[in-house]
C-alpha positions in Angstrom: 107.7 41.5 3.2 106.9 44.5 5.4 108.5 45.8 8.5 107.3 48.4 11.0 107.7 52.1 10.5 111.3 53.2 11.0 112.8 56.4 12.5 113.6 58.8 9.7 117.2 59.4 11.0 118.1 55.8 10.5 116.4 55.4 7.1 117.6 58.0 4.6 118.8 57.6 1.0 119.9 60.5 -1.2 118.9 63.0 1.5 115.3 61.8 1.5 113.7 60.1 4.6 111.8 56.9 3.9 109.2 55.4 6.2 108.0 51.8 5.6 104.5 50.7 6.5 103.7 47.7 8.6 102.8 45.6 5.6 104.9 46.9 2.7 103.9 45.9 -0.8 106.4 43.9 -2.7 105.1 45.1 -6.1 108.5 46.6 -6.7 110.3 43.3 -6.7 111.4 42.8 -3.1 110.0 39.3 -3.3 108.9 36.8 -0.7 110.8 36.1 2.5 112.0 32.9 4.2 114.1 32.2 7.2 117.4 30.2 6.8 119.4 29.6 10.0 118.0 32.8 11.5 118.8 34.9 8.5 116.1 36.7 6.5 116.4 36.2 2.8 114.0 36.6 -0.1 112.9 33.9 -2.4 114.8 33.3 -5.7 111.7 32.0 -7.5 109.6 35.2 -6.9 108.0 36.6 -10.0 110.1 38.8 -12.3 107.0 41.0 -12.9 107.5 44.3 -11.1 104.1 45.7 -11.9 105.5 48.3 -14.4 103.4 48.2 -17.7 103.8 51.4 -19.7 107.3 52.7 -20.4 107.9 55.6 -17.9 109.0 59.1 -18.5 112.4 60.0 -17.0 110.9 62.2 -14.3 108.5 59.5 -13.2 111.3 56.8 -13.3 113.5 58.8 -11.0 110.8 59.1 -8.4 110.1 55.3 -8.5 113.8 54.4 -8.4 114.5 56.7 -5.5 111.6 55.1 -3.6 112.9 51.6 -4.3 116.4 52.5 -3.3 115.2 54.1 -0.1 113.3 50.9 0.8 116.3 48.7 0.1 118.6 50.9 2.0 116.2 50.9 5.0 115.9 47.2 5.1 119.7 46.8 4.8 120.4 49.4 7.5 117.9 48.1 10.0 118.7 44.3 9.6 122.4 43.7 9.2 121.8 39.9 8.8 119.3 40.4 5.9 120.2 38.7 2.6 118.7 40.0 -0.7 118.7 37.2 -3.2 115.8 38.2 -5.4 116.9 41.5 -6.9 117.0 40.4 -10.5 113.4 41.5 -11.1 114.3 45.0 -10.1 117.1 45.2 -12.6 114.5 44.4 -15.3 112.1 47.1 -14.1 111.5 49.8 -16.8 112.0 52.6 -14.3 115.4 51.2 -13.3 116.4 50.7 -16.9 115.2 54.2 -17.9 117.3 55.8 -15.1 120.2 53.5 -16.1 120.1 54.7 -19.7 120.0 58.4 -18.5 123.1 57.7 -16.4 125.0 56.2 -19.3 123.8 58.8 -21.8 124.9 61.6 -19.5 128.4 60.1 -18.9 131.3 61.7 -20.7 132.0 58.4 -22.3 128.6 58.3 -24.1 130.3 59.0 -27.4 132.7 56.1 -26.9 131.7 52.8 -28.5 132.4 49.3 -27.5 133.2 46.3 -29.8 129.9 46.8 -31.6 130.8 50.4 -32.5 127.4 51.6 -31.3 127.4 54.9 -29.4 124.5 56.4 -27.3 123.6 58.8 -30.1 123.6 56.1 -32.7 121.3 53.8 -30.7 118.9 56.7 -30.0 118.7 57.7 -33.6 118.7 54.1 -35.1 116.3 52.4 -32.7 114.8 55.0 -30.3 115.5 54.8 -26.6 112.2 53.1 -25.5 112.6 50.4 -28.2 116.2 49.8 -27.3 115.4 49.5 -23.6 112.4 47.2 -24.3 114.8 44.9 -26.2 117.3 44.9 -23.4 114.6 44.2 -20.8 113.3 41.3 -22.9 116.7 39.7 -23.0 117.1 40.2 -19.2 113.6 38.7 -18.5 114.2 35.7 -20.7 117.6 35.2 -19.2 119.2 35.3 -22.7 121.3 38.5 -22.1 125.0 37.8 -22.7 127.6 40.6 -22.1 129.8 41.3 -25.0 133.6 41.4 -24.9 135.1 44.7 -23.8 137.1 46.8 -26.3 140.7 47.1 -24.9 142.6 50.3 -25.3 145.9 51.3 -23.8 146.1 54.7 -22.0 149.3 56.3 -20.6 149.9 56.4 -16.8 151.7 59.2 -14.9 154.7 56.8 -14.5 155.1 56.6 -18.3 153.7 53.0 -18.4 150.5 52.0 -20.2 147.3 50.8 -18.5 144.7 48.6 -20.2 141.2 50.1 -20.3 138.2 48.0 -21.1 135.3 49.7 -22.8 132.0 47.8 -22.6 129.2 48.2 -25.2 126.5 50.8 -24.4 124.1 47.9 -23.8 126.4 46.4 -21.2 126.9 49.8 -19.6 123.1 50.2 -19.3 122.8 46.8 -17.6 125.7 47.6 -15.3 124.1 50.9 -14.4 120.9 49.1 -13.6 122.7 46.7 -11.4 124.4 49.6 -9.6 121.1 51.3 -9.0 119.8 48.2 -7.2 122.9 47.0 -5.4 124.4 50.4 -4.2 121.7 51.3 -1.6 122.1 47.8 0.0 125.9 47.7 0.1 126.1 51.3 1.2 124.6 50.2 4.5 127.7 48.1 5.2 130.5 50.5 4.1 132.6 52.4 6.6 131.9 56.1 7.2 135.6 56.9 6.6 135.5 55.3 3.1 135.1 57.9 0.3 136.1 56.3 -3.0 133.5 55.9 -5.7 130.6 56.4 -3.3 127.4 58.5 -3.9 127.4 62.0 -2.4 131.0 61.8 -1.4 133.9 63.6 -3.0 137.7 64.2 -2.6 137.1 67.3 -0.5 135.2 65.2 2.1 138.2 62.9 2.4 140.5 65.9 2.8 138.3 67.2 5.5 138.5 63.8 7.3 142.3 63.9 7.0 142.3 67.4 8.5 140.2 66.2 11.3 142.5 63.4 12.2 145.6 65.6 12.0 144.1 67.8 14.7 143.6 64.7 16.9 147.4 64.0 17.4 147.7 61.5 14.5 151.2 61.8 13.0 151.3 59.2 10.3 149.7 59.0 6.8 150.0 55.8 4.8 149.7 56.0 1.1 149.2 52.6 -0.5 148.0 51.1 -3.8 146.9 47.6 -4.5 148.3 46.5 -7.8 145.7 45.3 -10.3 143.1 45.3 -7.5 140.0 45.0 -9.6 141.7 42.5 -12.0 142.3 40.2 -9.0 139.0 40.8 -7.3 137.5 37.6 -5.9 134.0 37.1 -7.3 133.4 34.2 -4.9 134.1 36.6 -2.0 131.6 39.0 -3.4 128.9 36.3 -3.5 129.2 36.0 0.3 128.0 39.5 0.8 124.3 40.7 1.1 123.2 39.4 -2.3 
């Protein structure tokens, strides 16, 4: 599903320029294309095999994942009508799962267990990381993976009230991280440049600098708002109308 070479300035991900060849290989799971009402989509029945055989080392996995993300971001940025409906095989890719595990293991919540009481350290010592990820990948490929219930804990808010916090199992966190690795470069192409919350390579200081810029442009009002239980009321049906 190749497209012509793209200018580097319009095709960057993570600070790295990506150039696509005229006939790009789909060995990394981009899948076959078809046209529906003038919109380019990829086939849902494309093979789940991503070409990865041996379980990769972390350094190798990072290189492969960054390349995959760069391609996805380029396609999403240069074709706003493009739909990606065959991304599941990328989630199953050993490189993606390896990087996903590293993200979860490096998180400050790695020592926190879900309902199965399994922590990152316990899984690594009990099963070994490659064996654990191989099992997760097998469940994903066979479509037998089922998320576990989240462990609910109550944490205090600044107002004195309590907020419910859901803690997924480590397995579910790894799968969620894999999904994020695949979806983020696509959806980032659609996000507004003035949006800073929970986005890669953006921080609170960047938002403050943006506010400072607007205050020097004769803007006099600042609106502080909060959507109550925003994520709890999030419409999954609306999300399905996006790129994927």
